[in-house]
C-alpha positions as CSV (number, residue, x, y, z in Angstrom):
1,M,0.0,0.0,0.0
2,K,1.4,3.4,-1.0
3,H,0.2,6.9,-0.2
4,F,0.7,9.9,-2.5
5,N,0.1,13.4,-1.2
6,I,-0.3,16.5,-3.4
7,I,-0.5,20.1,-2.3
8,I,-1.8,22.6,-4.9
9,C,-1.4,26.2,-4.1
10,G,-1.9,29.5,-5.8
11,V,-4.3,32.5,-5.7
12,G,-7.9,33.0,-6.5
13,G,-8.4,32.9,-10.2
14,T,-5.6,30.5,-11.0
15,G,-7.8,27.4,-10.9
16,V,-6.5,25.8,-7.7
17,I,-9.8,24.3,-6.6
18,G,-10.7,23.0,-10.0
19,L,-7.2,21.4,-10.4
20,G,-7.7,19.6,-7.1
21,E,-11.1,18.3,-8.2
22,L,-9.6,17.2,-11.5
23,L,-6.7,15.2,-9.9
24,R,-9.0,13.7,-7.3
25,K,-11.4,12.5,-10.0
26,A,-8.5,11.1,-12.1
27,A,-7.1,9.2,-9.1
28,M,-10.6,7.7,-8.3
29,L,-11.0,6.6,-12.0
30,E,-7.8,4.7,-11.6
31,G,-9.2,2.7,-8.7
32,N,-7.5,4.6,-5.8
33,R,-9.0,5.6,-2.5
34,V,-9.0,9.3,-2.6
35,L,-9.3,12.1,0.0
36,G,-8.7,15.8,-0.2
37,T,-9.4,19.3,1.2
38,E,-9.7,22.8,-0.3
39,S,-9.4,26.3,1.1
40,R,-11.3,29.0,-0.8
41,G,-11.4,31.7,1.8
42,S,-10.0,35.0,0.5
43,G,-8.9,33.1,-2.6
44,Q,-12.2,34.1,-4.1
45,R,-11.0,37.7,-4.0
46,G,-7.5,37.0,-5.3
47,G,-6.0,35.9,-2.0
48,P,-4.3,32.5,-1.2
49,A,-6.1,29.3,-2.3
50,T,-5.0,25.7,-1.6
51,A,-6.2,22.2,-2.3
52,S,-4.9,18.8,-1.3
53,V,-5.2,15.4,-3.1
54,R,-4.3,12.3,-1.2
55,F,-4.7,8.8,-2.6
56,T,-3.8,5.2,-1.8
57,T,-2.7,2.6,-4.3
58,L,-2.4,-1.1,-3.8
59,D,0.2,-3.5,-5.2
60,E,-1.1,-6.5,-7.1
61,N,-3.2,-8.9,-4.9
62,E,-2.9,-6.5,-1.9
63,E,-6.0,-5.7,0.1
64,Y,-6.8,-2.5,2.0
65,N,-5.7,-2.4,5.6
66,D,-7.8,-0.1,7.8
67,H,-4.8,0.5,10.1
68,T,-2.7,2.0,7.4
69,T,-5.3,3.5,5.0
70,L,-5.9,7.3,4.8
71,W,-8.5,8.8,7.1
72,A,-7.9,12.5,6.7
73,G,-7.8,14.7,3.6
74,S,-5.3,17.2,4.9
75,V,-1.5,16.8,4.4
76,G,0.8,17.3,7.4
77,A,3.9,19.4,7.6
78,G,6.6,17.9,5.5
79,G,4.2,15.4,4.1
80,A,3.8,16.5,0.4
81,D,5.1,14.1,-2.2
82,L,4.3,16.8,-4.8
83,M,3.5,20.5,-4.7
84,I,1.9,22.2,-7.7
85,A,2.2,25.9,-7.4
86,T,0.1,27.8,-9.9
87,E,1.6,31.1,-8.7
88,A,5.2,31.2,-7.8
89,A,5.4,33.0,-4.4
90,E,2.5,30.8,-3.0
91,A,5.0,28.0,-3.0
92,L,6.9,29.8,-0.2
93,R,3.7,30.4,1.8
94,N,3.1,26.6,1.7
95,A,6.7,25.5,2.1
96,H,6.0,23.9,5.4
97,Y,4.5,21.0,3.5
98,L,7.8,20.2,1.8
99,S,10.7,17.9,2.8
100,E,13.9,17.0,1.0
101,H,12.0,14.2,-0.8
102,S,9.2,16.5,-2.1
103,R,9.0,17.5,-5.7
104,V,7.8,20.9,-6.7
105,V,6.1,21.9,-10.0
106,L,6.4,25.7,-10.1
107,N,4.6,27.9,-12.6
108,T,6.5,31.1,-13.2
109,F,3.3,33.2,-13.1
110,T,3.3,35.9,-10.4
111,L,0.5,38.1,-9.0
112,K,1.8,40.8,-6.8
113,P,-0.6,41.9,-4.1
114,T,-2.1,45.4,-4.1
115,Q,-0.1,47.8,-1.9
116,T,-1.3,50.7,0.2
117,R,0.1,54.2,-0.4
118,Q,2.1,53.8,2.9
119,E,3.6,50.5,1.7
120,I,4.6,52.0,-1.6
121,K,6.1,55.0,0.0
122,A,8.0,53.0,2.6
123,K,8.9,50.2,0.1
124,S,8.0,47.8,2.9
125,L,6.5,45.1,0.7
126,K,9.2,43.3,-1.3
127,Y,7.8,40.6,-3.6
128,P,10.3,37.8,-4.4
129,S,11.4,37.2,-8.0
130,V,10.9,33.7,-9.4
131,E,14.7,33.2,-9.1
132,E,14.5,34.1,-5.4
133,V,11.6,31.7,-4.9
134,V,13.5,28.9,-6.6
135,A,16.6,29.5,-4.5
136,M,14.6,29.4,-1.3
137,L,12.8,26.2,-2.3
138,H,16.1,24.6,-3.1
139,Q,17.0,25.0,0.6
140,L,14.2,22.5,1.3
141,T,14.4,20.2,-1.6
142,P,16.5,19.8,-4.7
143,H,13.6,18.6,-6.8
144,V,12.2,21.9,-8.0
145,H,10.8,22.0,-11.6
146,V,10.1,25.4,-13.0
147,F,7.7,25.8,-16.0
148,N,6.4,28.8,-17.9
149,A,3.0,27.2,-18.3
150,S,1.0,30.5,-18.3
151,E,3.1,31.9,-21.1
152,M,2.7,28.6,-23.1
153,S,-1.0,28.8,-22.6
154,M,-1.3,32.4,-23.7
155,Q,1.0,31.8,-26.7
156,H,-0.8,28.8,-28.1
157,F,-4.4,29.4,-27.0
158,G,-4.6,33.1,-26.4
159,S,-5.8,32.7,-22.8
160,Y,-4.5,31.8,-19.4
161,R,-7.5,29.6,-18.8
162,T,-5.7,26.6,-20.2
163,T,-2.6,27.1,-17.9
164,N,-3.3,24.2,-15.6
165,P,-3.9,21.5,-18.2
166,V,-0.5,22.6,-19.7
167,L,1.1,22.4,-16.2
168,V,-0.4,18.9,-15.6
169,G,0.8,17.7,-19.0
170,L,4.3,18.9,-18.2
171,A,4.3,17.1,-14.9
172,L,2.9,13.9,-16.4
173,A,5.6,13.8,-19.1
174,R,8.3,14.0,-16.4
175,D,6.7,11.3,-14.2
176,L,6.1,13.7,-11.4
177,L,2.5,12.8,-11.1
178,P,1.6,9.1,-10.8
179,L,-1.5,9.2,-13.0
180,K,-2.1,8.2,-16.6
181,K,-2.4,10.9,-19.2
182,D,-5.4,9.3,-20.8
183,T,-7.2,9.2,-17.5
184,V,-6.8,12.9,-17.0
185,K,-7.6,13.7,-20.6
186,S,-10.9,11.8,-20.4
187,L,-12.0,14.4,-17.8
188,L,-11.2,17.4,-19.9
189,K,-13.2,19.0,-22.6
190,G,-12.4,21.0,-25.7
191,V,-9.2,23.0,-25.9
192,A,-8.2,21.8,-22.4
193,K,-7.4,18.4,-24.0
194,D,-5.1,20.2,-26.5
195,A,-3.5,22.1,-23.7
196,L,-2.7,18.8,-21.8
197,E,-1.1,17.4,-24.9
198,L,0.9,20.6,-25.4
199,G,2.4,20.3,-22.0
200,F,3.0,16.6,-22.4
201,Q,4.8,16.9,-25.7
202,S,6.7,20.1,-24.8
203,E,10.5,20.1,-24.5
204,G,10.8,23.8,-24.1
205,G,8.5,24.4,-21.1
206,S,11.1,23.9,-18.4
207,K,13.4,26.7,-17.2
208,S,17.2,26.2,-16.9
209,N,17.0,26.4,-13.1
210,Q,15.1,23.1,-12.9
211,G,16.4,20.8,-10.1
212,S,17.1,17.1,-10.5
213,S,14.3,14.7,-10.2
């Protein structure tokens, strides 16, 4: 019996909740026991949003054991096998979920918070660059994979709405997500299917500061 824990983080409008629902459905279609949570909160107004996906897989001829099965949808500190960050800086906000074994799929999209006049005048709010985010994440895990999924989505489809299918395709192609592409694709409609394929087939979506897997 194996458990796999995913943390998805971003801000409202980047599809965090929908991505969590997609991955949970895909895991269930593949016969896994699945749990998860989501936090909408201020994410509905552009603030932080998170979702978790946890599923259990069995080896051949193995049966579920209630003593070791999953009972909670939340992921504990250091318990994420995979983090998918749809907005770069939110990976740092949720870094407590990471360990040296965690893998991070980081979208380079950034959404700087609105500053007050006082903050602008005092220059008190410094927003980290993508390079700074990656450097800080590397202090926790060497497995940081950086993708410009939002730029790929806009370039090929004229919209950011297909960013997450691109991001999932990129992750699947690199074996960072233990699901089958066809399973995920069966849950998508229209151009989202093409976006998944774009990510899966892409060789140019990864930045040069990608860590080892």
